C-alpha positions in Angstrom: 24.4 223.9 36.3 22.2 225.6 33.8 19.9 228.6 34.3 17.4 229.7 31.7 16.3 233.1 32.8 15.0 236.4 31.7 16.7 239.7 32.6 14.0 240.1 35.5 14.8 236.6 36.9 18.5 237.2 37.1 18.3 237.3 40.9 18.4 233.5 40.9 21.6 233.3 39.2 23.1 236.3 41.3 22.1 234.6 44.6 23.8 231.3 43.3 26.8 233.5 42.3 26.9 235.3 45.5 27.3 232.0 47.4 29.7 230.4 45.1 32.1 233.4 44.7 33.0 232.9 48.4 35.1 230.0 47.0 35.4 230.8 43.2 35.9 234.5 43.1 37.1 234.6 39.6 34.1 234.4 36.9 35.0 234.1 33.2 32.3 235.2 31.1 31.8 233.7 27.5 29.4 234.6 24.9 28.7 236.3 21.7 28.5 240.3 21.4 25.2 241.2 23.0 24.6 238.0 24.8 24.2 239.6 28.3 27.9 239.4 29.8 27.9 243.1 30.9 24.3 242.9 31.9 25.0 240.0 34.3 27.9 242.0 35.8 25.6 245.2 36.1 22.7 243.2 37.8 25.3 241.6 40.3 26.8 245.0 41.2 23.5 246.7 41.5 22.4 244.1 44.0 25.6 244.9 46.1 24.7 248.7 46.0 26.6 250.1 42.8 24.4 251.6 40.1 27.1 253.0 37.8 28.2 249.9 36.0 29.4 250.1 32.4 31.5 247.9 30.2 35.1 248.3 30.4 35.7 247.7 26.7 38.0 250.5 26.1 39.5 250.9 29.6 39.8 247.0 30.2 39.0 247.2 33.9 36.3 248.9 36.2 36.4 248.5 39.9 33.3 249.2 41.9 33.8 249.7 45.4 36.9 247.8 46.2 35.4 244.4 46.0 34.0 244.0 42.4 36.4 243.8 39.7 35.2 243.8 36.1 37.4 243.1 33.1 36.8 243.2 29.4 39.4 241.4 27.1 37.5 241.8 23.8 40.2 244.2 22.4 43.1 243.0 24.5 45.4 240.1 23.6 46.3 237.5 26.3 49.9 238.8 26.3 48.6 242.3 26.9 46.5 241.2 29.9 49.6 239.7 31.3 51.7 242.7 30.4 49.6 245.1 32.2 49.9 243.0 35.3 46.2 242.1 35.4 46.9 238.6 36.7 48.2 240.2 39.8 44.8 241.9 40.2 43.1 238.6 40.2 44.9 237.8 43.5 43.1 240.8 45.3 40.3 240.1 47.5 37.1 240.5 45.8 34.9 239.1 43.0 36.5 239.3 39.5 34.3 239.2 36.3 36.2 238.8 33.1 34.4 239.2 29.8 35.8 237.1 27.0 38.0 235.1 29.2 39.2 232.4 26.9 40.8 228.8 27.3 44.2 230.3 27.5 43.3 232.5 30.4 41.5 229.5 31.9 44.6 227.4 31.7 46.7 230.1 33.4 44.3 230.3 36.2 44.5 226.5 36.7 48.3 226.6 36.7 48.3 229.3 39.0 46.0 227.4 41.4 43.3 230.3 41.4 39.7 229.3 41.8 37.3 230.2 39.0 34.2 229.3 37.4 33.0 229.7 33.8 29.7 231.0 32.6 28.7 230.6 29.0 25.9 232.8 28.0 23.6 231.7 25.0 20.8 234.0 24.0 17.5 232.2 23.6 14.4 234.3 22.4 13.4 236.5 25.5 15.8 234.7 27.8 19.3 233.6 28.2 20.8 230.2 29.1 23.6 230.5 31.6 25.9 227.5 31.6 27.8 227.6 35.1 31.0 225.3 34.9 33.0 225.1 38.1 36.2 223.0 37.7 
């Protein structure tokens, strides 16, 4: 499913995600630098009542409340992700947004039987195209 939205139209995607994350609680976010991965997480968290949302680029993980988990794997290898035990984190109840979640992680999620979706974000003038893939 594709959404072509400006930042102030993100509620449409957030409402969709709010429903789908009940079954698919892990969201792999893909896109170039500045494509809007963190913005999507910020807007989702804001709708859930959290206003202090930042990119976890240097910390690798932020937790908002105890139900929204936000990971950034930009500067972390797949092996480090596993080494830090973050795969165990994905089994915690809540919604898990993973920026820079690659095919290797996707294959691991499949093998582990974890339910996930992939959102590829593509900048397009004053909007973004969000391609949501649910396997």
